[in-house]
C-alpha positions as CSV (number, residue, x, y, z in Angstrom):
1,M,51.8,-31.3,-21.9
2,S,48.3,-32.1,-23.2
3,T,45.2,-31.1,-21.4
4,P,43.2,-34.1,-19.9
5,K,40.1,-34.9,-21.9
6,S,37.9,-34.6,-18.8
7,S,39.1,-31.0,-18.4
8,V,38.3,-30.1,-22.0
9,K,34.8,-31.6,-21.6
10,T,34.2,-29.7,-18.4
11,A,35.3,-26.4,-20.0
12,A,33.0,-27.1,-23.0
13,K,30.1,-27.7,-20.7
14,V,30.8,-24.5,-18.7
15,T,31.0,-22.5,-21.9
16,F,27.8,-24.0,-23.3
17,S,26.0,-23.4,-20.0
18,T,27.2,-19.8,-19.7
19,K,26.2,-19.1,-23.3
20,S,22.8,-20.6,-22.8
21,R,22.2,-18.5,-19.7
22,A,23.5,-15.4,-21.5
23,Y,21.1,-15.9,-24.5
24,F,18.2,-16.4,-22.1
25,A,19.1,-13.2,-20.2
26,L,19.3,-11.3,-23.5
27,T,15.5,-11.9,-23.9
28,K,14.8,-10.1,-20.5
29,P,12.7,-13.1,-19.2
30,R,11.1,-11.1,-16.3
31,V,9.7,-8.6,-18.9
32,I,8.4,-11.5,-21.0
33,E,6.8,-13.1,-17.9
34,L,4.7,-10.0,-17.3
35,L,3.7,-9.7,-20.9
36,L,2.5,-13.3,-21.1
37,I,0.5,-12.9,-17.9
38,T,-1.9,-10.7,-19.9
39,T,-2.0,-13.0,-23.0
40,V,-3.9,-16.1,-21.6
41,P,-6.7,-14.1,-19.8
42,T,-7.2,-12.2,-23.1
43,M,-7.5,-15.5,-25.0
44,I,-10.0,-16.8,-22.4
45,L,-12.1,-13.6,-22.8
46,A,-12.0,-13.8,-26.6
47,Q,-13.1,-17.5,-26.4
48,R,-15.6,-16.9,-23.6
49,G,-14.2,-20.0,-22.1
50,I,-10.9,-21.9,-22.2
51,P,-9.3,-22.2,-25.7
52,S,-7.6,-25.4,-26.7
53,L,-4.5,-26.2,-24.8
54,W,-2.5,-26.3,-28.0
55,L,-3.6,-22.9,-29.1
56,I,-2.6,-21.4,-25.7
57,V,0.8,-23.1,-25.8
58,A,1.4,-22.1,-29.5
59,T,0.4,-18.4,-28.7
60,L,2.6,-18.3,-25.6
61,V,5.6,-19.7,-27.4
62,G,5.1,-17.3,-30.3
63,G,4.6,-14.4,-28.0
64,A,7.7,-15.2,-25.9
65,L,9.8,-15.5,-29.1
66,S,8.5,-12.1,-30.3
67,A,9.2,-10.3,-27.0
68,G,12.5,-12.1,-26.7
69,S,13.5,-10.9,-30.1
70,A,12.5,-7.3,-29.4
71,N,14.4,-7.3,-26.1
72,A,17.5,-8.8,-27.7
73,F,17.5,-6.1,-30.4
74,N,17.1,-3.6,-27.6
75,C,20.2,-5.0,-25.7
76,Y,22.2,-4.9,-28.9
77,I,21.3,-1.2,-29.6
78,D,21.6,-0.1,-26.0
79,A,24.8,-1.9,-25.1
80,D,26.6,1.5,-24.8
81,I,24.3,2.8,-22.2
82,D,23.7,-0.5,-20.4
83,K,27.3,-0.5,-19.3
84,I,26.8,3.0,-17.7
85,M,23.7,2.2,-15.7
86,G,24.0,0.2,-12.5
87,R,20.9,-2.0,-12.9
88,T,21.9,-3.1,-16.5
89,K,25.6,-3.7,-16.0
90,S,25.1,-7.4,-15.7
91,R,23.5,-7.8,-19.1
92,P,25.4,-10.3,-21.4
93,L,26.7,-7.7,-23.9
94,V,28.2,-5.7,-21.0
95,T,29.8,-8.6,-19.3
96,G,31.2,-10.0,-22.5
97,E,29.4,-13.3,-22.3
98,L,28.0,-12.6,-25.7
99,S,29.4,-10.6,-28.6
100,K,27.3,-8.0,-30.4
101,R,27.3,-10.2,-33.5
102,E,26.0,-13.2,-31.5
103,A,23.3,-11.0,-30.0
104,L,22.2,-9.5,-33.3
105,S,22.1,-12.9,-35.0
106,F,20.0,-14.3,-32.1
107,A,17.6,-11.4,-32.3
108,W,17.0,-11.9,-36.0
109,I,16.6,-15.7,-35.8
110,V,14.2,-15.5,-32.8
111,G,12.2,-12.7,-34.4
112,A,11.8,-14.7,-37.7
113,A,10.9,-17.8,-35.7
114,S,8.1,-15.9,-33.8
115,V,6.4,-14.7,-37.0
116,L,6.6,-18.1,-38.8
117,W,5.5,-20.0,-35.7
118,L,2.5,-17.8,-35.1
119,G,1.6,-17.8,-38.8
120,V,1.7,-21.6,-39.0
121,F,0.2,-22.6,-35.7
122,T,-2.2,-19.8,-35.0
123,N,-3.0,-17.4,-37.9
124,W,-1.3,-14.8,-40.0
125,L,-3.1,-11.9,-38.2
126,A,-1.4,-12.8,-35.0
127,A,1.9,-13.3,-36.9
128,S,1.6,-9.8,-38.4
129,L,1.0,-8.3,-35.0
130,S,4.0,-10.0,-33.7
131,L,6.1,-8.6,-36.5
132,G,4.6,-5.1,-35.9
133,A,5.4,-5.3,-32.2
134,I,9.1,-6.1,-32.9
135,L,9.4,-3.4,-35.5
136,F,7.7,-0.8,-33.3
137,Y,9.8,-1.6,-30.2
138,V,13.1,-1.6,-32.1
139,L,12.6,1.2,-34.7
140,I,10.2,3.6,-33.0
141,Y,10.9,3.2,-29.3
142,T,14.6,2.1,-29.1
143,L,16.0,3.9,-32.1
144,L,13.8,6.9,-32.5
145,L,12.2,7.9,-29.2
146,K,14.2,6.5,-26.2
147,R,17.2,8.9,-26.5
148,R,15.3,11.9,-27.9
149,T,12.1,12.6,-25.9
150,P,10.8,12.2,-22.4
151,Q,7.6,10.8,-24.0
152,N,9.6,7.7,-24.9
153,I,8.0,5.3,-22.5
154,V,4.5,6.6,-23.2
155,W,4.6,5.6,-26.9
156,G,6.9,2.7,-26.1
157,G,4.0,1.3,-24.1
158,A,2.3,0.4,-27.4
159,A,4.8,-2.4,-28.0
160,G,4.2,-3.7,-24.5
161,A,0.5,-3.8,-25.1
162,M,0.7,-5.8,-28.3
163,P,0.6,-9.3,-26.6
164,V,-3.1,-8.8,-25.8
165,L,-3.9,-8.1,-29.5
166,I,-1.8,-11.1,-30.5
167,G,-3.7,-13.3,-28.0
168,W,-7.1,-12.1,-29.1
169,A,-6.2,-12.5,-32.8
170,A,-5.0,-16.0,-32.2
171,V,-8.4,-17.0,-31.0
172,E,-10.7,-14.8,-33.1
173,N,-8.6,-13.9,-36.1
174,N,-9.9,-10.3,-35.7
175,L,-9.6,-7.4,-33.3
176,S,-12.8,-6.3,-31.6
177,V,-13.4,-3.2,-29.4
178,A,-12.7,-5.3,-26.3
179,A,-9.3,-6.2,-27.7
180,W,-8.4,-2.6,-28.2
181,L,-9.6,-1.6,-24.8
182,L,-7.3,-4.3,-23.2
183,F,-4.6,-2.8,-25.4
184,L,-5.5,0.7,-24.0
185,V,-5.3,-0.6,-20.4
186,I,-1.7,-1.7,-20.8
187,F,-0.8,1.3,-22.8
188,L,-2.0,3.7,-20.1
189,W,-0.6,1.4,-17.3
190,T,3.0,1.7,-18.7
191,P,3.8,5.3,-17.7
192,P,2.7,5.1,-14.0
193,H,4.4,1.7,-13.9
194,Y,7.7,2.8,-15.4
195,W,8.1,6.4,-14.2
196,P,8.5,5.4,-10.5
197,L,11.4,3.1,-11.6
198,S,12.8,6.0,-13.6
199,M,12.6,8.2,-10.4
200,R,14.5,5.6,-8.5
201,Y,17.2,5.3,-11.1
202,R,17.2,9.0,-12.2
203,D,20.9,9.4,-11.8
204,D,21.6,6.3,-14.0
205,Y,19.4,7.6,-16.8
206,S,20.9,11.1,-16.5
207,A,24.5,9.7,-16.7
208,A,23.5,7.6,-19.8
209,G,21.9,10.6,-21.5
210,V,18.4,9.0,-21.6
211,P,15.8,11.8,-21.2
212,M,13.3,9.9,-19.1
213,L,10.7,12.2,-17.7
214,P,12.2,12.3,-14.1
215,V,15.5,13.4,-15.6
216,V,14.2,16.4,-17.6
217,R,11.3,17.5,-15.3
218,G,10.9,18.1,-11.6
219,H,9.4,15.7,-9.2
220,R,6.2,17.6,-9.0
221,V,5.6,17.4,-12.8
222,V,6.4,13.6,-12.8
223,G,4.0,13.0,-9.8
224,I,1.2,14.9,-11.6
225,Q,1.7,12.9,-14.8
226,I,1.7,9.6,-12.9
227,A,-1.6,10.6,-11.2
228,L,-3.2,11.7,-14.5
229,Y,-2.2,8.5,-16.3
230,S,-3.4,6.4,-13.3
231,W,-6.9,8.0,-13.5
232,A,-7.0,7.3,-17.3
233,L,-5.9,3.8,-16.7
234,V,-8.7,3.0,-14.2
235,A,-11.3,4.7,-16.4
236,S,-10.2,2.5,-19.4
237,S,-10.4,-0.6,-17.2
238,L,-14.0,0.2,-16.3
239,L,-14.9,0.8,-20.0
240,L,-14.3,-2.9,-20.5
241,V,-17.4,-3.7,-18.4
242,P,-20.0,-2.5,-21.0
243,A,-17.8,-3.1,-24.0
244,A,-17.1,-6.8,-23.3
245,G,-20.1,-7.6,-21.2
246,M,-18.0,-8.2,-18.1
247,G,-19.7,-9.6,-15.0
248,L,-19.4,-9.0,-11.2
249,I,-16.0,-10.7,-10.8
250,Y,-14.2,-8.3,-13.1
251,S,-16.3,-5.3,-12.2
252,I,-15.7,-5.6,-8.5
253,T,-12.0,-6.3,-9.0
254,A,-11.5,-3.4,-11.4
255,V,-13.2,-1.0,-8.9
256,I,-11.3,-2.2,-5.8
257,C,-7.9,-2.6,-7.5
258,G,-8.4,0.7,-9.3
259,A,-9.1,2.5,-6.1
260,G,-6.0,1.0,-4.5
261,F,-3.9,2.0,-7.5
262,L,-5.2,5.6,-7.4
263,L,-4.5,5.9,-3.7
264,E,-0.9,4.8,-4.2
265,A,-0.5,7.1,-7.2
266,T,-2.0,10.0,-5.3
267,R,0.4,9.4,-2.4
268,L,3.4,9.5,-4.7
269,A,2.1,12.6,-6.4
270,N,1.6,14.4,-3.0
271,E,5.1,13.4,-1.9
272,S,6.5,14.6,-5.2
273,K,5.1,18.1,-4.6
274,K,7.3,18.4,-1.5
275,G,10.4,17.1,-3.2
276,E,11.9,13.7,-3.9
277,P,9.5,10.9,-3.0
278,K,10.7,8.5,-0.3
279,N,9.8,5.2,-2.0
280,P,8.6,5.5,-5.6
281,M,9.2,1.8,-6.0
282,R,6.1,1.1,-4.0
283,L,4.0,2.1,-6.9
284,F,6.2,0.3,-9.3
285,H,5.8,-3.0,-7.5
286,G,2.1,-2.3,-6.8
287,S,1.5,-1.7,-10.5
288,I,2.6,-5.2,-11.3
289,T,0.3,-6.6,-8.7
290,Y,-2.5,-4.4,-10.0
291,L,-2.1,-5.6,-13.6
292,T,-1.8,-9.3,-12.5
293,V,-4.9,-9.3,-10.4
294,L,-6.9,-7.3,-13.0
295,F,-6.1,-9.8,-15.7
296,I,-6.8,-12.8,-13.4
297,A,-10.3,-11.3,-13.1
298,V,-10.4,-10.9,-16.9
299,A,-9.8,-14.7,-17.1
300,L,-12.1,-15.8,-14.2
301,D,-15.1,-13.7,-15.3
302,P,-16.0,-15.5,-18.5
303,I,-15.0,-18.9,-17.0
304,F,-17.4,-18.4,-14.1
305,F,-20.3,-17.4,-16.3
306,F,-19.5,-20.1,-18.9
307,A,-19.7,-22.7,-16.1
308,L,-23.1,-21.4,-15.1
């Protein structure tokens, strides 16, 4: 008995839809969204105004492809531990929606596309930085550091900070002190952002054999490290004021948001001295708000003074 044509077409549509969603999930879109939030404000600061719409779009597309490629490689390499951890069990390689071959091919294609896209539509410095970001995240963080040292996320933060360098390079075709300070802000933000998450999912990381700091050190040590990195983060954000000639909008925002971040980091550190903190995810979510608001100020500051 033959299958009705309508049923065949429906099955094909479902398969295509499922595959499309799986490929999209492979890029870790929520991570990409956070990375791109920092790119546009950086471009506005580099331009000291609003760059051309086409340059912004071209840079965002290239940056999204770059981050998507790195994340896809990460999913391919970490498929064995993703199936162990509760928060990663729904990833496409774990569910079987994609094969490892499909994921690897996708990662290579998207990575090559990001470099070519940025090279053609922005400049080759931005393209080179994109390639460097992918290679660092895959070779240094995922393959070398992640399963070997509790400092994995510290140095892995360099890959997450690359979008600001790509955005600056796309506008200026160089990297100034201000660009590197923005890089430093995100680099120092990564540990106090990610370690609270690692505290929350400590048992998952332990079961997977990933030596995140909360797995191999006590709560007190992790809390102290979070506080220290938070102070360094806020200090680096204030260094941008003289280095980039930032005005009142950014300066006030950096001080107020920095004070709020330090209070929350200190609360977590104090709780960690007494044992397991009650709600480490408060700092995790708060760190996202902090970075978003800070970079909105990075964008508004030059626009406001440019308008004057």
